[in-house]
C-alpha positions in Angstrom: 11.3 -54.1 50.2 12.5 -55.7 46.6 13.3 -52.5 45.4 15.6 -51.6 47.8 17.1 -55.3 48.4 17.8 -54.7 44.5 19.3 -51.3 45.0 21.5 -52.6 47.7 22.9 -55.2 45.7 23.6 -53.6 42.8 25.7 -50.6 44.8 27.5 -53.9 46.0 27.9 -55.3 42.7 29.0 -51.6 41.3 31.6 -51.5 44.2 32.9 -54.8 44.1 33.5 -54.4 40.6 35.1 -51.2 40.8 37.3 -52.1 43.2 38.4 -55.3 40.8 38.8 -52.9 38.1 41.3 -50.8 40.1 43.3 -53.9 41.2 43.7 -54.4 37.2 45.0 -50.8 36.3 47.8 -51.4 39.2 48.6 -53.9 37.2 48.4 -52.4 33.8 50.3 -49.2 35.5 53.1 -51.6 36.4 53.2 -53.0 33.1 53.4 -50.1 31.1 56.0 -48.6 33.5 57.9 -51.6 33.4 58.0 -51.7 29.5 59.7 -48.2 29.1 62.7 -49.5 27.6 60.7 -50.9 24.9 59.1 -47.3 24.3 62.5 -45.7 24.1 63.6 -48.2 21.2 60.4 -47.7 19.8 60.6 -43.8 20.2 64.0 -44.1 17.8 61.4 -45.2 14.7 59.6 -42.0 15.0 60.7 -39.0 12.4 58.0 -36.0 13.3 58.9 -34.0 16.3 55.2 -33.6 17.0 54.7 -37.5 17.3 57.5 -38.2 19.3 56.4 -35.5 21.6 53.1 -37.3 22.2 54.6 -40.4 21.8 56.7 -39.4 25.0 53.6 -37.9 26.8 51.5 -40.9 25.9 53.8 -43.4 27.4 54.2 -41.4 30.9 50.6 -40.4 31.0 48.8 -43.5 30.6 50.5 -45.3 33.3 49.8 -41.8 36.0 46.1 -42.1 34.7 45.6 -45.9 35.9 47.7 -45.0 38.8 45.5 -42.1 39.7 42.4 -44.4 38.7 43.7 -47.0 41.5 43.9 -44.6 44.0 40.9 -42.7 43.7 38.6 -46.4 43.9 40.7 -47.5 46.9 40.3 -44.5 48.7 36.8 -44.6 47.9 35.7 -48.1 49.4 38.1 -47.6 51.8 35.5 -46.5 54.7 34.1 -48.7 57.6 30.4 -48.5 55.5 31.5 -49.9 52.0 33.8 -52.6 53.7 31.4 -54.2 55.7 29.3 -54.5 52.3 31.8 -55.7 49.9 34.9 -58.6 50.1 38.1 -56.9 50.5 41.5 -58.4 51.5 42.3 -56.7 54.8 45.1 -55.2 55.1 46.1 -56.1 52.1 44.3 -53.9 49.3 44.0 -50.7 51.8 48.0 -51.0 52.6 48.4 -51.5 48.9 46.3 -48.3 48.0 48.7 -46.3 50.5 52.1 -47.3 48.5 49.9 -46.4 45.4 49.4 -43.3 46.9 52.9 -42.3 47.6 54.5 -43.8 44.3 51.9 -41.3 42.8 53.0 -38.7 44.6 56.9 -38.9 44.0 55.7 -39.7 40.3 53.7 -36.1 40.2 55.7 -33.9 42.2 59.3 -35.2 42.8 60.0 -36.4 38.9 59.3 -39.4 39.6 58.0 -39.7 36.0 61.8 -39.2 34.3 63.5 -42.7 33.7 66.9 -41.8 34.5 66.2 -40.8 37.9 66.3 -42.2 41.2 62.3 -41.8 42.5 61.4 -43.3 39.2 62.8 -46.5 40.7 61.8 -45.9 44.0 58.5 -45.3 42.9 58.3 -48.3 40.8 59.0 -50.5 43.8 56.3 -49.2 45.5 54.0 -49.8 42.6 55.6 -53.4 42.6 54.8 -54.0 46.3 51.7 -52.7 46.1 50.7 -54.8 43.1 52.2 -57.9 45.2 50.0 -57.1 48.2 46.8 -57.0 45.6 47.8 -60.5 44.2 47.8 -61.8 47.6 44.7 -60.4 48.6 42.7 -61.1 45.7 43.8 -64.5 45.1 44.1 -66.1 48.2 41.3 -63.8 50.3 38.8 -62.3 47.7 38.9 -64.9 45.7 38.9 -68.2 48.0 37.2 -71.1 47.4 33.5 -70.7 47.8 31.1 -72.1 50.6 30.0 -75.0 48.2 33.4 -76.1 47.6 34.6 -75.7 51.1 31.2 -78.1 52.0 33.0 -80.8 50.0 36.4 -79.9 50.5 37.1 -78.6 53.7 40.1 -76.6 54.4 41.4 -75.1 57.5 43.9 -72.8 55.4 40.8 -71.4 53.2 38.4 -71.1 56.0 40.8 -69.1 58.0 41.7 -66.6 55.4 38.2 -66.0 54.1 36.8 -65.5 57.7 39.7 -63.4 59.4 40.4 -61.0 56.3 37.5 -60.5 54.5 36.4 -57.3 55.4 32.6 -58.2 55.1 33.2 -61.4 57.4 31.6 -62.0 60.8 33.1 -61.2 63.1 37.1 -61.4 62.6 36.7 -59.8 59.2 35.2 -56.9 60.4 37.5 -56.3 63.5 40.6 -56.4 60.8 38.8 -54.1 58.8 38.1 -51.4 61.3 42.1 -51.7 62.4 43.0 -51.4 59.0 40.6 -48.4 58.2 42.2 -46.8 61.6 46.0 -47.1 60.1 45.2 -46.6 56.5 42.7 -44.1 56.3 45.4 -41.6 58.3 47.7 -42.3 56.2 45.8 -41.5 53.0 44.8 -38.3 54.4 48.2 -37.5 55.1 49.8 -38.5 51.6 46.8 -36.2 50.1 47.9 -33.1 52.4 51.6 -33.9 51.6 50.6 -34.0 48.1 49.0 -30.9 48.3 51.6 -29.0 50.0 54.2 -30.0 47.4 52.0 -29.0 44.5 51.4 -25.6 46.2 55.0 -24.9 46.7 55.4 -26.2 43.0 53.3 -22.8 42.0 55.4 -20.8 44.3 58.8 -21.6 42.9 57.3 -20.9 39.3 55.8 -17.5 40.4 59.3 -16.6 41.6 
């Protein structure tokens, strides 16, 4: 019995930590993209062609790697079983994952990585909106004041947020989590198929 409890606790801790890390990586990705003009100014000080090419690759690729990890973790925790085990701010964090996924497709397959392109700005706005949702969800719901604090300092506001928008809160949070899953999971599947189809078209165009 004790080993199963420990295993379950370790699973919950690992998943919760992964989700928290993915939220941080979303901010890192946004930050790296916002300072692209700064990277461009630093690029002028590079003299070797190889170093310039590596610099361009690094400044673009790192933001996209963070974005990929954020989307993958968001997709991983978006299922009814995990949502019932860990505290996820619903619908905020799952909706943020959807926006991150759309931004990733735009950056990978629609020239969204080109600094002066329209898709770059569109993807950047999506990433900004996704991080805004994560800020609200993480600060106001996932890390809302604990039970000990609310016992000494009762608050209708914090209690309502915790009991209605945490995915593992009974019964209201679980209900919101289910509806969130019904909406965001099909959207993520659609985005995955959209990206796959676009990638296959790109391969066909290159062969032609």
